[in-house]
C-alpha positions in Angstrom: -0.1 0.0 0.1 1.2 3.5 -0.9 1.8 6.0 1.8 -0.5 9.0 1.9 -3.3 7.2 0.1 -6.6 7.4 1.9 -8.4 4.4 3.1 -11.6 3.3 1.5 -13.6 4.6 4.4 -11.8 7.9 4.1 -12.4 8.0 0.4 -16.0 7.3 1.0 -16.4 10.2 3.6 -14.4 12.4 1.2 -16.9 11.7 -1.6 -20.0 12.3 0.7 -18.4 15.4 2.1 -17.7 16.7 -1.6 -21.1 15.7 -2.7 -22.7 17.7 0.2 -20.5 20.6 -0.5 -21.6 20.8 -4.0 -25.2 21.0 -2.8 -24.1 23.8 -0.6 -25.0 22.1 2.7 -22.6 23.3 5.5 -23.1 20.2 7.8 -20.8 18.1 5.6 -17.7 19.3 7.4 -19.5 18.4 10.6 -20.3 15.0 9.3 -16.6 14.3 8.3 -15.3 15.9 11.5 -17.3 13.8 13.8 -17.2 10.5 11.8 -13.5 10.3 10.9 -11.3 10.0 13.9 -8.5 11.9 12.0 -10.7 14.9 11.7 -12.3 14.9 15.2 -9.5 17.0 16.9 -9.5 19.5 14.0 -13.3 19.7 14.0 -13.6 20.2 17.7 -10.6 22.5 17.9 -11.6 24.8 15.0 -15.2 23.8 13.9 -16.5 23.5 10.2 -14.0 26.1 8.8 -10.9 24.1 10.3 -12.1 20.9 8.7 -12.6 22.7 5.3 -9.0 24.1 5.5 -7.6 20.7 6.4 -9.5 19.0 3.5 -8.0 21.6 1.1 -4.5 21.3 2.6 -4.8 17.6 2.1 -5.5 18.0 -1.6 -2.3 20.1 -1.9 -0.3 17.6 0.1 -1.4 14.8 -2.1 -0.7 16.8 -5.3 2.8 17.5 -4.1 3.5 14.0 -3.0 2.4 12.9 -6.6 4.8 15.4 -8.0 7.8 14.2 -5.9 7.1 10.6 -7.0 7.0 11.7 -10.7 10.2 13.5 -10.2 11.9 10.7 -8.3 11.0 8.3 -11.3 12.6 10.8 -13.7 9.2 11.3 -15.5 9.0 15.1 -15.1 11.5 18.0 -14.7 10.5 20.7 -12.3 11.9 24.2 -13.0 11.2 27.0 -10.5 11.5 30.7 -11.5 10.8 33.7 -9.3 7.0 32.9 -8.8 6.2 30.2 -11.2 6.8 26.5 -11.5 7.3 24.8 -14.9 6.7 21.1 -15.3 8.1 19.4 -18.4 7.9 15.8 -19.4 11.3 14.1 -19.8 12.1 11.5 -22.7 11.1 8.8 -20.2 7.9 10.6 -19.2 7.0 11.0 -22.8 7.5 7.2 -23.5 5.4 6.3 -20.4 2.7 8.7 -21.4 2.6 7.3 -25.0 2.4 3.7 -23.6 -0.4 4.8 -21.4 -2.3 6.3 -24.3 -1.8 3.3 -26.5 -3.0 0.9 -23.7 -6.2 3.0 -23.0 -7.0 3.7 -26.6 -10.6 2.9 -27.6 -11.3 -0.1 -29.9 -11.6 0.5 -33.6 -14.8 0.3 -35.4 -16.0 -3.1 -36.6 -13.9 -4.6 -39.4 -11.1 -2.0 -39.0 -7.6 -2.1 -37.5 -4.4 -0.1 -37.4 -1.5 -1.4 -39.1 2.1 -0.5 -38.5 4.9 -1.2 -41.2 8.4 -0.2 -40.7 11.8 -0.6 -42.0 14.4 0.9 -39.6 17.8 0.6 -40.8 20.7 -1.3 -39.1 22.3 1.9 -38.0 19.3 2.6 -35.9 19.4 -0.8 -34.3 18.3 0.5 -30.9 15.4 2.7 -32.1 14.2 -0.5 -34.0 14.3 -2.7 -30.8 12.6 0.1 -28.8 9.9 0.5 -31.2 9.3 -3.3 -31.4 9.2 -3.5 -27.5 6.7 -0.6 -27.4 4.4 -2.3 -30.0 4.7 -5.7 -28.1 4.0 -4.0 -24.7 0.8 -2.4 -26.1 -0.8 -5.5 -27.2 0.0 -5.2 -30.8 -0.1 -8.5 -32.8 3.0 -9.3 -35.0 2.2 -10.5 -38.4 5.7 -10.2 -39.8 8.8 -9.2 -38.3 8.2 -5.5 -39.2 4.5 -5.5 -39.7 2.2 -5.2 -36.6 -1.7 -4.7 -36.2 -3.8 -3.6 -33.3 -7.5 -3.6 -32.9 -7.4 -0.2 -30.9 -7.7 3.1 -32.6 -4.2 4.1 -32.1 -3.5 5.9 -35.4 -3.3 9.6 -34.2 -1.2 8.6 -31.2 1.3 6.6 -33.3 1.6 9.4 -35.9 2.4 11.8 -33.1 5.0 9.6 -31.7 6.5 9.0 -35.1 6.7 12.7 -35.7 8.2 13.5 -32.3 10.9 10.7 -32.8 11.6 12.0 -36.4 11.1 8.5 -37.9 8.7 9.2 -40.6 10.8 7.9 -43.4 11.0 4.4 -41.7 7.6 4.1 -40.2 4.2 4.0 -41.8 0.8 3.7 -40.1 -2.3 2.8 -42.0 -6.0 2.3 -41.0 -7.1 -1.0 -42.5 -10.5 -2.1 -43.7 -11.8 -5.7 -43.9 -8.7 -7.5 -42.5 -9.0 -11.2 -43.0 
């Protein structure tokens, strides 16, 4: 279990509290403050407003913990200027994002699929190996050594990836109809 993740009960109470806040009911903080032992001291020490402050602080803490984790995994780069923070994806972060987009892509329409054909030269052996690994990890079906097929609608995602890696001359992506 990851630290700083709320338990199921706490998530449930947060969901109830947020639903009540959306409806404009002020007793939501009372409900959370009296039901969840972590908020009792806050509630009885400062009332409804203190519980609201703590809930908003916890959202900030969770966001910061997530950013720290992404930075430790070298998926993002954080650059601070005078009063702004700029977050940029690293190359590793871009690859992870593309993999997630490919894995979560919607299915193609009936009788459609996306085909990838590539002929990456020997001098770019590492690029070819990484591209094959990407296709394999994202549930593509290998028809030949350099011909792959997917039942997911990943055409635009792959085109953006190919453009970003400047490998347009070696890789072609097609939407195929009536594949047997």
